N, C-alpha and C positions, 0 to 999 in steps of 0.2 A: 582434391578428389573426394567424393562423398564416401561416408563410412559404409562399408558393405555389411549387409545383414548376415547372421549366421545361417548355416545350412538348414537348421531346424526351423527357422523362421520363414523360409522361402517355400511356398507351395507351388510345385510344378503342375502345369495343366495335365489332365489325365490323358486326353486324346492327343497323342504326340505325332508329329510328322517326321520327316527324315532329318538326320543330322546334317550339320553344315557341309561336311565333306561328301556325304551321300547325295544330298540335294544338288551340289555343284556337279558331281559326276553325272547324275541323271540329265541335268540340263545341258551339259557339255556333249554327251552322246547324242541327245536329241538335236542339238545345234549342228553337229557334224552330219547327221543323217539328212536333216533338212537341206543343208548346203549341197550335199552330194546329189540329192534328188533334184534340187533346183538347177544345178549345173547340167545334169542330163536333160532336163526339160528344155533348156535353151537350145540344145543341139537339135531336138526334134521340131520345136516350134519355129526355129530359124529356117529349117529346111522347108516347112510348110508355107510360112508367110514371106520369106525372103527379106531383104533389107528394107524395102518399101513398107511392107506389112508390119515389120518390127518397129519401124519409125512411127506408124500410126498408133500402134499399141503404146509406145513410149511417150507419145504426146499426151495421152490421157492420164497416165499414171502420176505425173507430178501434181495434177489437180486432186486426184484421189488421195495421194499421200499427204497433201496439205490439209485437206478436210479431216483426214484421219488423225493427223498430228494434233490439230486443234481440239478434236473431240475426245481423243483417248490418251494422248501422251501424258504421263504422270499419274494417270488414274490407277493403274495396277499398283504402283509404288505407294500411293496415298492409302488405298484400301488395305494393302498388305500391312502397312505400319499400324493403322488404327485397329485392325482386326487382331494383330499379334498382341497389342497392348491389352485389349479386352480379354483375350483368351488367357493371357498370362495371369490376370487377377481373377480368373474363373467367372468372368461376367459373360456367360455364353449368350444370354438374352441380348446383351449389348452388342456382341459381335454379330449375331444374326441380324439385329436391327440395322447396324451399319451397312451390312450387305444389302438388305431390302431397300434402304433409302438410296444407296449408291446405284442400285439397279434401276430404280425409278428415274433417278437423275440422268443416268446414262441412256435410258430408253428415250427420254425427251431430247437430250443432246444429240444422240445418234440419229433420231428421226429428223430433227431440224437440219443437221448438216447433210443428211441423205437427200432430203427434199431440195435443199439449197443447191446441191451438186446436180440433181436431176433438172431442175428448172433453170439453173444457171448455165447449162451446157450450150444452149443456143446463143446466149449473151457472149460467152467466151469465144465462140466462132465468129459472131457478128463484129466484135471489136478487136478481132485478130490476136487475142491472147494465145489462141491455138490457130496456127497459120493454115492448116489443111482442114477444110470443112468435113472431109471424110472421117476425121477422128471423133465426130459428134457421137456416133453410136457407141464407141468405146467408153466415152465419158458417161453416157446415159446408163449403160448396163453396170457400171461400177458404182452408181449411186446407192443401190440397196446394200451393197457390201459394206459401206460406211456404217450403216445401222447395225448389222450383225457383228462386225468386228468391234464396235463399241461395247456391245453386250459381252463379247468374248473377253475383252480386256478387264472389265469389271469382275467377271466370274473368275478369271485367273488370279487376279489380285487377292480376292477373298480366300481362295484355296492356298495361295502362297502365304497368307497371313497365319494359316494353321501349320505352316512349314511343310506343306505337301507340294513337292515339286514335280512328282510323277504326273499328276493331271495336266500341268502345263506342257511337260515333255511329250506325253502321248498325244495330246490334242494338237500340238505343233506338227508332229509327224503325220497324223491322220489328215490334218488340214492341208499339208503340203502335198500328200499323195493324191487327194481328191482334187486339189487345185490343178496339179499337173495333168492328171488323166482327163479332166474336163477341158483344160486348155487345148490339149492336143486333139481330142475328139471333136470339139466344137469348131476349132479353127479349120480342121480338115472338112468337116460337114458343111460349113458355110462358105468355103472357098469358091465353089462354083457360082455363088450368087454375087461375088465381088470381093475385092480385097478388104474394103472397109467393114464388111459383115464378118469376114474371117477374123479380123483384128478384134472386133466386138465379141465374137465367140470366144477368142482366147481370153479376153478381159473377164468374161463370165466365170472363168475358173476361180478367181479370187472369191467370188460370192459362194460358189459351191464348197470351197475349202472352209470358209468361215462358218457356214451352216453346219457342216459335218463336225468341225471342231467344237462348236457349241453343243451339239448332240452328245459328243464324248464327255464334255464337262458336266452335262446333266447327270450322267451316270455317276461321276465322281462326287457330285453334290449329294446324290442319294446315298452313296457309300459313306460320306462324312456324316450325314444326318443319322444314319444307322449307328455309326460308332459313337456319336454324341449321346444318343438314347441309351446305348449300352453302358457308357462310362459315367454318366451323370444322373443324379436322382431328379425326379420331377421338380422338386423345390429349387434345385440348382439351375434349372432352365428358366426360372421366373426372374423378374427384375430383382436386383440385389436390394434388400430393404435398408441397408446401411449406406447406400449411395444414391444421390438424387439422379433421376433419369434425365439424360441430356436431350435437349430439344432437337428436332430434325433440322431446324435452321442452323443450330450450332454445329451439328455434324456436317452439314453441307459446307458451312464456312470453313471448317477444319479441312475437309477434303480438298477444297479449292486452295487453301493456304499451303497444303503439302504438294498438291498436283501442279499448280501453276509454275513454280520454279523449275520443276522437272520438265514441264512442257516447253518452257522458255529455253532450257538447256538443249532440248532435242531440236528445237527450231534453229539453234545456233549452228548446228552441223551443216545444213544446206546453205546457211548464210556464209559460213566460212568457205565452203566449196565454191560459191559464186564469187567471193573475193579472190580466191585462187585463180579462177577463170579470168577475172578482170586484170589481175596483176602479173601472174607468172609468165604467160606467153609474151606479154608486152615487154617485160624486163629481160626475157631471153633474147628478144630482138635487140635490145640495148646492148646486151653482152656480145652481139655480133652474129647471131644466128639468123638465118632466113625465116620467113613466115612458116614455110613447110617444116623446116627443122624444129622450130619452136613448138609447132603443133605436135610433131612426133614425140619430142621430149616430154611435153605436157601429158601426152597419152601414156608414156612410160610411167610417169609419176602417179597420176590419178587412176589410170585403168589397170595398172599391173602392180606397182609397188605398194600402194595403199591397201588394195584388197588382200595382198599377202600378209601385211601387218595385222589387219583385222582378223584374218584367219588364225594367225599365230597367238592371238589373245582371246580366243573363244572360251578358254577355261576361265580366265579372269572375268570375262563378261558374265558367265554363268555364276561365278562366285559372288559377284556384286549383287545379283538378284537374290541369292540364297542368304546372304549375310544380313540383308535388311530386316526381315522378320525376326531373325535370331537375336539381333541387337535390340530391336523394339521390345521383344518379350523380356529380355534381361533388364532393360532400362525400366520397364513398367514394374518389375519386381524389385527394383532398387538393388539388384544383384550386380554391383559394379565390378566384382571379381570376374563374372562371366562376360560382362561388356568388354573388359580389358583383355581377357583370354581370347574371346572371339576375334577381337580386333587384331591382336598379335598373330593369331593363327591365320587370319586372312592375308595379312601383309607377308607372312613367311611363305604361304602358298604362292602368292603372286611372284615373289622373288624366285622361289624354287622352280616354277614352270616357265617364267619369262626369260631367265638368263640362258637356259639351253636353247630356247626358241630363237633368241637373238644370235647365238653362236651359229646355229644352222643357217639362218638367213644371211648373216654377215659373211661367213666363210664361203658359202656356196651360192652367193648371190647370182653370178652369171650362169652356172650350171642349172640352177632352179629356174631362172628366167628363160633359158633355152628349152628346158624340159617341159615347162607348163605352157609358156606363151610362144615358143619358137622365136624368141626375140632376145638374142644375147645383148643387143644394144641397151636393154633395160637394166642390165647388171649394175651400172653405177648408181642409178636411182634406187634400186632395191637395196644395194649395200648401204647407202646413206640413210635410207628409211629404216633399216634394221635397228638403228639406235633408238627408234621410237618404241620398240616392243616392250622393253622393261618399263619405260616411262608411261606408256599407255596402260599397261597392266596395273601399275601402281595407281594411276589416275582412276581407272574403273573401280578398283576395290576401295580406294579411299573415298570416292564419291558415294558408293554403296554404304560405307560406314557412317558418313555424315548424314545420309538420308535416314538410316536406321536409328541414329541418335536424335532424329527430329529436326535437323538443320538442312533442309533441301535447298535453301536459297544460297548457301555459301558456295557449293560447287558451281551453281549457275553464274554467280558473280565472278568466280575464279575463271570460268571459261571465257567470259567477256574480256577479262584482263589478259588471259593467255592468247586470245584471238588477236588482240591489239599488238601484242609482242610478235605474233606470227606475221601479221601484215607488215610491220616495220622490218622484220628480218627478211621476208620475201622480197620486199622492195629493194633492200640493200644487197643481200647476198646473191640473189639470182642474177643481178646485173653485172656481177664480177665475172669476167671471161673465164678465169681459171676454175670457177665453181659451176656457174650455170644452173642446171637442174639439180646438181648436188647441193647447192645453196638452198634451193627451195625445199629439198628433202630435209636438210638440217633445220630449216624453219619449222617444218612439221614436227620434228622431234622436240624442238624448243617449246612449241605450243603445248604438247602433252606434259613436258617437264615442268613448265611454270605452273600449270594447273595442279599437277600432282604435289609439288612442293608446298604450295599455299594450302592445299587440302590437309597435308600432313601437319602443318603449323596449327591449324584449327583442331585437328584430332588431339594433338598434344595439349592444347589449351583446355579442351573440354573433359578429357579423361586421363590426361597425364601420360599417354603412350608416346614413346619416342622410338625411332627406328632402331632395331636391334643390330648394332653395327657388327657384332661378332658373327651372327648368322649371315649377314650380308656379305662380309669378307670371305666367309667359307663358300658361299654361292659364287662369288667372283673368282676365287681360287680354283674351284672345281670347273668353272666355265673356261678358264684359261687352259687347264689340262685337256678339257673336251675339245677346244679349238685346235690344239696341236693334233689330237687324235683324229678329228674330222678331216683336217687338211692332209695329214699323212695318209690316211686310209684312202681318200679320194684320189690323190695323185698316184699312189702306188698301184691301186687296182685299175686305174685308167691306163696306166702304162702297160699293165698285163693284158687286159681284155679289150681295151678300146671301146668299152660300152658305157656311155655316159649315164644311162638310166640305172644300170646296176651299181656303178660307182657312187652315184648321188644318193640313191636309197640306202645302199650299204653303209655309206658314211654317216647318214642320219641315225640309223639304228645303232651302229657301233659307237658313235659319239654319245648318244643318250645312255647307253650301257656304261660307258666310261664315266660319264657325269654322275650317275646314280652311285656307282661303286666308289668314286672319289668322295662324294658327299657322306656316304656311310663311313668310309675310312677316316675322315677328318672330323666326324661328329656333327656334320650338318644335318643328318637324319638320325634320330634316335628311336628307341623302342616306343616311346610315348607318341611320337609323330606317326609311326607306322600303324599304331593301334587305330587311328582315325580313318585309315584308308579302307574303303568298303571292299569286301570280298578278298582282296589280295593281302591285306595288312597282316592278319593273324598267321596265315600259312607262311608268309615271308619271314615273320619273326621266329617261327619254329625252325625254319630252314637255317636262318642266320645264327640261331643259338646252337644248332646242331654242328655247324662248321666252326663255331667259336668266335664269331663276330660280336654277338651279344652274349652277355653273361647270364 
């Protein structure tokens, strides 16, 4: 490990953003709000368009998402890393220059893929990549959205590089609100003219959301510029005389070097999904299920269990975004103590939040499936997938750590290796009659586990961090106590009131309270940990000192 500088030798940037915990909390709240609004949106849009109209809408979106993935995936991460590095060494001119160059690059890229989507819509229909010609208008109206979302990604990445997560959070919420309102209004407005026009009207919502999100970010850019002018002298805003100015070609090359592995990793997700589609139903039939049964079980896994797992790790997904600029800044300052501390804090947070989420989904798999999906048959798949939660959380955070350390290609390669392991396990386990869809669920957990373990190996290699086994065992112990509490509360209250909703929600809240209390009692949460919790940390410390828990 590199020798760390003394505190006096490290100059912190003046215009600071949110702390790691605060940034994570802000993005988590925004993510939850966006998901709730999106869920409500589908209720209204489905009522307007019906199954056929939703089908037309969904035919266009894979094309849009592919164009968007190629044009933007990895860009926010790359800009965030380079900006954080420049800000850390007080090269404000360099940070702004990176943003201007990236915006020009994204303007050209977004315009290219936007035009490609627009003029390629007819070709996609003609050659039957899109089977229903009525989806043409939905593809066409999505084309301009590619351009605006590309600019949005670049803008968010720059602000995240300043460790300002509030702009991303607010713009995501505003974008979702305008998207939903526009979708519902235009779908209803155009419905009398035909279902294809109603689906196209709903597709226009994405563009409306992107434009309003961009407008919100313009305000935050103005606010950042105002803070920069306040905190830095005119000389500090000029090119640094002691450092040669990097050429725009070199900056673009670095942006691509950082962004391409992240883009490739994001493209791996739909690739793995398509492999699941090709393998799992077929191997379920080998295990003895009929075609209809295999389809139903596959729906339980991909449409019910996996979304629940992704929802359970929304905090670690936000943490992965927040930790990238924090580590990039510390690394640029050669402050290896902060690099190590932020890494350790990120892994501890991941374990702290993912273990109770795992307990809830594992113990209450069938009640949750019944409550949310009205599908108790999904319980076994949800139960088996619950083991993915801790592994997925660790994978997300460790990926963010490696990206923040400037090694984005490592998580991408690890995902390929993990995907190969998943394919082999899917092929083997799913065909075993006693496992079936549970085998496929275990393969999903193994996918995340393999990627996370290899990530942790490289983190140890680069900064010397190893899993804190003492803290991990405390989280496991508290989770075991929580599991007993959740199971007991659910069964006891269900026998009293016979209300599944009350028993399920009550068991979740009671179990979380038991988990936190147990962690505090066994030293899994200390005063220093609670100091980092925004808003609730200091009042909680005062209360715990008053009752004698903390000295």
